[in-house]
GUDREN-446205 format. One record per residue: residue number from 0; residue in three letters; chain; y, x negated, z negated of N, C-alpha, C in turn. Coordinates in Angstrom, 3 decimals, m for minus. Layout:
    nr   rest   kette        n.y        n.x        n.z       ca.y       ca.x       ca.z        c.y        c.x        c.z
   NUM    ALA       A          Y          X          Z          Y          X          Z          Y          X          Z
...
END
This chain:
    nr   rest   kette        n.y        n.x        n.z       ca.y       ca.x       ca.z        c.y        c.x        c.z
     0    MET       A    m41.473    m89.421    m45.727    m40.585    m90.150    m46.617    m41.279    m90.234    m47.976
     1    ASN       A    m41.384    m91.448    m48.501    m42.038    m91.576    m49.794    m41.073    m91.227    m50.922
     2    VAL       A    m41.596    m91.076    m52.116    m40.805    m90.635    m53.265    m39.709    m91.640    m53.596
     3    ARG       A    m40.030    m92.917    m53.516    m39.037    m93.944    m53.828    m37.832    m93.854    m52.888
     4    THR       A    m38.106    m93.744    m51.612    m37.029    m93.643    m50.633    m36.209    m92.383    m50.863
     5    LEU       A    m36.868    m91.286    m51.172    m36.170    m90.036    m51.447    m35.254    m90.177    m52.656
     6    MET       A    m35.743    m90.782    m53.729    m34.940    m90.937    m54.941    m33.734    m91.838    m54.692
     7    ILE       A    m33.925    m92.912    m53.958    m32.819    m93.808    m53.642    m31.796    m93.084    m52.771
     8    SER       A    m32.258    m92.305    m51.823    m31.357    m91.544    m50.951    m30.537    m90.546    m51.749
     9    ILE       A    m31.183    m89.859    m52.678    m30.471    m88.889    m53.512    m29.421    m89.592    m54.360
    10    PHE       A    m29.789    m90.742    m54.932    m28.838    m91.504    m55.742    m27.605    m91.886    m54.923
    11    LEU       A    m27.823    m92.461    m53.753    m26.685    m92.888    m52.940    m25.875    m91.707    m52.421
    12    ALA       A    m26.542    m90.631    m52.060    m25.813    m89.454    m51.591    m24.911    m88.921    m52.701
    13    SER       A    m25.396    m88.914    m53.923    m24.575    m88.419    m55.020    m23.405    m89.356    m55.293
    14    ALA       A    m23.601    m90.658    m55.078    m22.514    m91.602    m55.289    m21.417    m91.427    m54.245
    15    PHE       A    m21.804    m91.084    m53.008    m20.825    m90.952    m51.938    m20.236    m89.549    m51.810
    16    PHE       A    m21.031    m88.520    m52.095    m20.594    m87.170    m51.784    m20.573    m86.222    m52.977
    17    GLY       A    m20.793    m86.716    m54.169    m20.828    m85.858    m55.346    m19.441    m85.401    m55.748
    18    PRO       A    m19.370    m84.401    m56.610    m18.077    m83.932    m57.094    m17.430    m84.983    m57.996
    19    ALA       A    m16.131    m84.841    m58.238    m15.440    m85.775    m59.111    m15.984    m85.630    m60.525
    20    GLU       A    m16.511    m86.707    m61.050    m17.078    m86.696    m62.390    m17.221    m88.138    m62.855
    21    ALA       A    m17.595    m88.287    m64.102    m17.790    m89.630    m64.640    m18.986    m90.298    m63.972
    22    HIS       A    m18.896    m91.585    m63.772    m19.983    m92.359    m63.172    m20.329    m93.491    m64.113
    23    PHE       A    m21.487    m94.060    m63.922    m21.892    m95.159    m64.779    m20.923    m96.324    m64.680
    24    VAL       A    m20.561    m96.688    m63.460    m19.663    m97.821    m63.249    m18.640    m97.434    m62.186
    25    THR       A    m17.372    m97.596    m62.497    m16.314    m97.335    m61.526    m15.813    m98.662    m60.964
    26    GLY       A    m14.965    m98.563    m59.970    m14.338    m99.763    m59.429    m13.526   m100.498    m60.485
    27    ASN       A    m12.871    m99.736    m61.387    m12.123   m100.365    m62.482    m13.048   m101.183    m63.376
    28    ASP       A    m14.193   m100.605    m63.726    m15.160   m101.321    m64.571    m15.629   m102.598    m63.879
    29    LEU       A    m15.929   m102.464    m62.610    m16.452   m103.597    m61.851    m15.418   m104.717    m61.777
    30    LEU       A    m14.181   m104.369    m61.458    m13.131   m105.384    m61.354    m12.911   m106.071    m62.702
    31    LYS       A    m12.934   m105.306    m63.773    m12.762   m105.880    m65.106    m13.863   m106.898    m65.398
    32    ASN       A    m15.104   m106.554    m65.095    m16.220   m107.463    m65.340    m16.155   m108.693    m64.434
    33    CYS       A    m15.731   m108.497    m63.209    m15.716   m109.599    m62.244    m14.587   m110.591    m62.498
    34    THR       A    m13.536   m110.155    m63.155    m12.367   m111.020    m63.330    m12.108   m111.390    m64.786
    35    SER       A    m13.038   m111.116    m65.663    m12.864   m111.410    m67.088    m12.680   m112.904    m67.323
    36    THR       A    m11.750   m113.223    m68.224    m11.537   m114.614    m68.612    m11.791   m114.814    m70.103
    37    ASP       A    m12.256   m113.779    m70.780    m12.570   m113.869    m72.203    m13.699   m114.883    m72.397
    38    LYS       A    m13.427   m115.949    m73.146    m14.406   m117.031    m73.308    m15.726   m116.543    m73.903
    39    ASP       A    m15.675   m115.542    m74.762    m16.884   m115.075    m75.442    m17.766   m114.187    m74.576
    40    THR       A    m17.182   m113.513    m73.607    m17.965   m112.541    m72.841    m17.947   m112.757    m71.331
    41    ALA       A    m17.160   m113.694    m70.848    m16.984   m113.856    m69.398    m18.288   m114.127    m68.669
    42    TYR       A    m19.169   m114.966    m69.230    m20.410   m115.284    m68.531    m21.267   m114.039    m68.333
    43    GLY       A    m21.431   m113.258    m69.375    m22.231   m112.034    m69.272    m21.610   m111.014    m68.341
    44    GLN       A    m20.293   m110.876    m68.430    m19.618   m109.932    m67.545    m19.712   m110.370    m66.092
    45    HIS       A    m19.549   m111.655    m65.863    m19.621   m112.139    m64.478    m21.046   m111.990    m63.933
    46    SER       A    m22.029   m112.229    m64.767    m23.419   m112.047    m64.328    m23.677   m110.588    m63.970
    47    PHE       A    m23.151   m109.672    m64.786    m23.261   m108.241    m64.489    m22.610   m107.940    m63.151
    48    CYS       A    m21.411   m108.462    m62.952    m20.653   m108.237    m61.716    m21.454   m108.687    m60.496
    49    THR       A    m21.924   m109.920    m60.526    m22.676   m110.452    m59.393    m23.943   m109.648    m59.148
    50    GLY       A    m24.669   m109.358    m60.220    m25.922   m108.626    m60.083    m25.750   m107.240    m59.507
    51    ILE       A    m24.756   m106.518    m59.983    m24.596   m105.142    m59.507    m24.093   m105.120    m58.061
    52    ILE       A    m23.208   m106.031    m57.714    m22.697   m106.063    m56.336    m23.803   m106.461    m55.361
    53    VAL       A    m24.595   m107.452    m55.697    m25.701   m107.841    m54.824    m26.712   m106.697    m54.740
    54    GLY       A    m26.905   m105.980    m55.846    m27.779   m104.804    m55.815    m27.257   m103.733    m54.874
    55    TYR       A    m25.945   m103.492    m54.897    m25.364   m102.521    m53.962    m25.559   m102.985    m52.522
    56    TYR       A    m25.368   m104.284    m52.281    m25.567   m104.827    m50.940    m27.016   m104.618    m50.481
    57    ASP       A    m27.945   m104.972    m51.346    m29.356   m104.807    m50.994    m29.693   m103.354    m50.703
    58    MET       A    m29.189   m102.449    m51.509    m29.464   m101.025    m51.307    m28.850   m100.544    m49.991
    59    LEU       A    m27.633   m100.977    m49.716    m26.967   m100.594    m48.471    m27.760   m101.063    m47.266
    60    THR       A    m28.185   m102.303    m47.286    m28.917   m102.819    m46.131    m30.318   m102.232    m46.048
    61    PHE       A    m30.923   m101.927    m47.184    m32.264   m101.341    m47.176    m32.247    m99.932    m46.604
    62    LEU       A    m31.238    m99.161    m46.952    m31.240    m97.751    m46.574    m30.660    m97.458    m45.207
    63    LYS       A    m29.603    m98.146    m44.821    m28.987    m97.662    m43.591    m28.281    m98.678    m42.720
    64    SER       A    m28.024    m99.848    m43.201    m27.126   m100.706    m42.444    m27.703   m102.061    m42.094
    65    ASN       A    m27.245   m102.562    m40.955    m27.543   m103.915    m40.536    m26.228   m104.672    m40.669
    66    CYS       A    m26.184   m105.576    m41.632    m24.950   m106.303    m41.917    m25.016   m107.752    m41.450
    67    GLY       A    m25.853   m108.014    m40.478    m25.948   m109.354    m39.933    m26.979   m110.201    m40.652
    68    ASP       A    m26.959   m111.469    m40.359    m27.929   m112.423    m40.877    m27.706   m112.687    m42.356
    69    ASP       A    m28.617   m112.200    m43.194    m28.487   m112.374    m44.641    m28.614   m113.827    m45.078
    70    SER       A    m29.286   m114.649    m44.307    m29.479   m116.043    m44.700    m28.168   m116.830    m44.672
    71    LYS       A    m27.149   m116.262    m44.046    m25.860   m116.941    m43.963    m24.860   m116.430    m44.996
    72    LYS       A    m25.306   m115.542    m45.885    m24.432   m114.991    m46.921    m24.907   m115.473    m48.283
    73    THR       A    m23.952   m115.667    m49.188    m24.310   m115.984    m50.564    m23.893   m114.825    m51.454
    74    ALA       A    m24.467   m114.775    m52.641    m24.086   m113.745    m53.607    m22.594   m113.852    m53.911
    75    GLY       A    m22.092   m115.075    m54.003    m20.672   m115.282    m54.274    m19.773   m114.727    m53.181
    76    GLN       A    m20.186   m114.872    m51.932    m19.386   m114.331    m50.824    m19.348   m112.804    m50.869
    77    ILE       A    m20.491   m112.215    m51.145    m20.552   m110.756    m51.205    m19.692   m110.251    m52.365
    78    GLU       A    m19.774   m110.938    m53.492    m18.941   m110.578    m54.648    m17.458   m110.720    m54.302
    79    ASP       A    m17.079   m111.820    m53.665    m15.677   m112.048    m53.292    m15.139   m110.923    m52.428
    80    VAL       A    m15.952   m110.437    m51.505    m15.546   m109.356    m50.608    m15.199   m108.104    m51.407
    81    VAL       A    m16.043   m107.752    m52.358    m15.831   m106.535    m53.144    m14.629   m106.701    m54.077
    82    VAL       A    m14.518   m107.839    m54.741    m13.385   m108.076    m55.648    m12.069   m108.043    m54.872
    83    LYS       A    m12.039   m108.669    m53.712    m10.829   m108.662    m52.870    m10.452   m107.228    m52.499
    84    TYR       A    m11.446   m106.439    m52.111    m11.188   m105.046    m51.739    m10.615   m104.280    m52.932
    85    LEU       A    m11.208   m104.458    m54.105    m10.720   m103.751    m55.289     m9.289   m104.152    m55.640
    86    LYS       A     m8.965   m105.424    m55.498     m7.605   m105.883    m55.792     m6.603   m105.333    m54.789
    87    GLU       A     m7.014   m105.200    m53.532     m6.106   m104.743    m52.476     m6.020   m103.224    m52.358
    88    HIS       A     m6.923   m102.496    m53.026     m6.950   m101.030    m52.941     m7.018   m100.415    m54.337
    89    PRO       A     m5.947   m100.544    m55.115     m5.981   m100.041    m56.492     m6.255    m98.546    m56.597
    90    ALA       A     m5.879    m97.774    m55.613     m6.119    m96.322    m55.662     m7.604    m95.984    m55.567
    91    GLU       A     m8.417    m96.909    m55.078     m9.854    m96.677    m54.926    m10.644    m97.028    m56.187
    92    ARG       A    m10.024    m97.687    m57.139    m10.748    m98.226    m58.290    m11.356    m97.178    m59.214
    93    SER       A    m10.848    m95.983    m59.207    m11.405    m94.948    m60.088    m12.664    m94.311    m59.495
    94    LYS       A    m12.967    m94.657    m58.273    m14.161    m94.119    m57.609    m15.397    m94.876    m58.074
    95    PRO       A    m16.580    m94.320    m57.810    m17.810    m95.020    m58.201    m17.885    m96.409    m57.560
    96    ALA       A    m18.302    m97.373    m58.353    m18.403    m98.745    m57.862    m19.348    m98.847    m56.670
    97    ALA       A    m20.394    m98.036    m56.658    m21.354    m98.081    m55.549    m20.680    m97.738    m54.229
    98    SER       A    m19.874    m96.685    m54.213    m19.254    m96.277    m52.950    m18.154    m97.238    m52.529
    99    VAL       A    m17.352    m97.707    m53.480    m16.287    m98.650    m53.141    m16.884    m99.969    m52.637
   100    SER       A    m17.953   m100.414    m53.280    m18.616   m101.648    m52.852    m19.199   m101.490    m51.450
   101    ALA       A    m19.803   m100.340    m51.184    m20.387   m100.102    m49.858    m19.316   m100.136    m48.773
   102    ILE       A    m18.157    m99.572    m49.053    m17.060    m99.592    m48.084    m16.585   m101.023    m47.856
   103    ALA       A    m16.370   m101.753    m48.948    m15.891   m103.136    m48.833    m16.877   m104.000    m48.047
   104    ILE       A    m18.148   m103.882    m48.384    m19.185   m104.676    m47.715    m19.292   m104.297    m46.236
   105    SER       A    m19.291   m102.997    m45.960    m19.419   m102.526    m44.575    m18.271   m103.005    m43.706
   106    GLU       A    m17.061   m102.970    m44.258    m15.900   m103.419    m43.487    m15.914   m104.931    m43.274
   107    ALA       A    m16.207   m105.674    m44.329    m16.142   m107.134    m44.239    m17.223   m107.728    m43.343
   108    PHE       A    m18.431   m107.184    m43.441    m19.544   m107.739    m42.673    m19.845   m106.942    m41.407
   109    LYS       A    m18.969   m105.983    m41.108    m19.104   m105.171    m39.894    m20.516   m104.585    m39.777
   110    CYS       A    m20.943   m103.970    m40.875    m22.285   m103.389    m40.922    m22.390   m102.230    m39.943
   111    LEU       A    m23.507   m102.165    m39.271    m23.771   m101.110    m38.304    m24.979   m100.299    m38.760
   112    PRO       A    m25.011    m99.014    m38.404    m26.202    m98.219    m38.742    m27.428    m98.809    m38.057
   113    ARG       A    m28.535    m98.744    m38.756    m29.793    m99.208    m38.156    m30.185    m98.251    m37.045
   114    ASP       A    m30.975    m98.735    m36.122    m31.425    m97.867    m35.040    m32.466    m96.876    m35.567
   115    GLU       A    m32.826    m95.935    m34.738    m33.735    m94.858    m35.134    m35.131    m95.350    m35.490
   116    SER       A    m35.483    m96.545    m35.079    m36.829    m97.043    m35.334    m36.987    m97.623    m36.739
   117    PHE       A    m35.892    m97.690    m37.515    m35.974    m98.245    m38.861    m36.919    m97.412    m39.703
   118    SER       A    m37.884    m98.063    m40.320    m38.931    m97.356    m41.053    m38.594    m97.105    m42.508
   119    GLY       A    m37.530    m97.698    m43.040    m37.217    m97.538    m44.442    m38.065    m98.421    m45.339
   120    ARG       A    m38.702    m99.414    m44.778    m39.540   m100.326    m45.559    m39.007   m101.746    m45.415
   121    TRP       A    m39.227   m102.527    m46.465    m38.875   m103.940    m46.380    m39.772   m104.593    m45.339
   122    PRO       A    m39.281   m105.561    m44.620    m40.124   m106.256    m43.647    m41.288   m106.937    m44.370
   123    GLU       A    m42.404   m106.962    m43.715    m43.565   m107.645    m44.283    m43.303   m109.137    m44.254
   124    SER       A    m43.645   m109.816    m45.334    m43.455   m111.265    m45.345    m44.623   m111.914    m44.623
   125    ASN       A    m44.312   m112.957    m43.922    m45.340   m113.677    m43.188    m45.171   m115.157    m43.509
   126    PRO       A    m45.834   m115.649    m44.571    m45.610   m117.030    m45.008    m46.063   m118.082    m44.024
   127    GLN       A    m46.798   m117.690    m42.991    m47.296   m118.678    m42.037    m46.273   m119.051    m40.998
   128    GLN       A    m45.161   m118.373    m40.951    m44.131   m118.687    m39.955    m43.321   m119.881    m40.365
END
């Protein structure tokens, strides 16, 4: 296991299994940014929302899950899934945004654990295909 993979694993493990404590971003923070209508800040907040949710999706699929064909998903769809989950599960909003997003994404896209042969590396690009 390389250092990068180890560090990412530790980060995600702490987000899912750590003790109750303050986190960088909670579900409440995420929902606030994703649904802001303030004319002065909405664009920046929405960009933050989309970026962090897509980042959680990428991390989830990189580390452990197969969530289906990524070419058929848009950033907006992935964001919608997480926002819908946060709106429908208010008791979950105080939890870390990473863990709540992972649950929402896993349920919506029926993500499955990767098989044992997963190497933990991004697929090699082959531009000749």
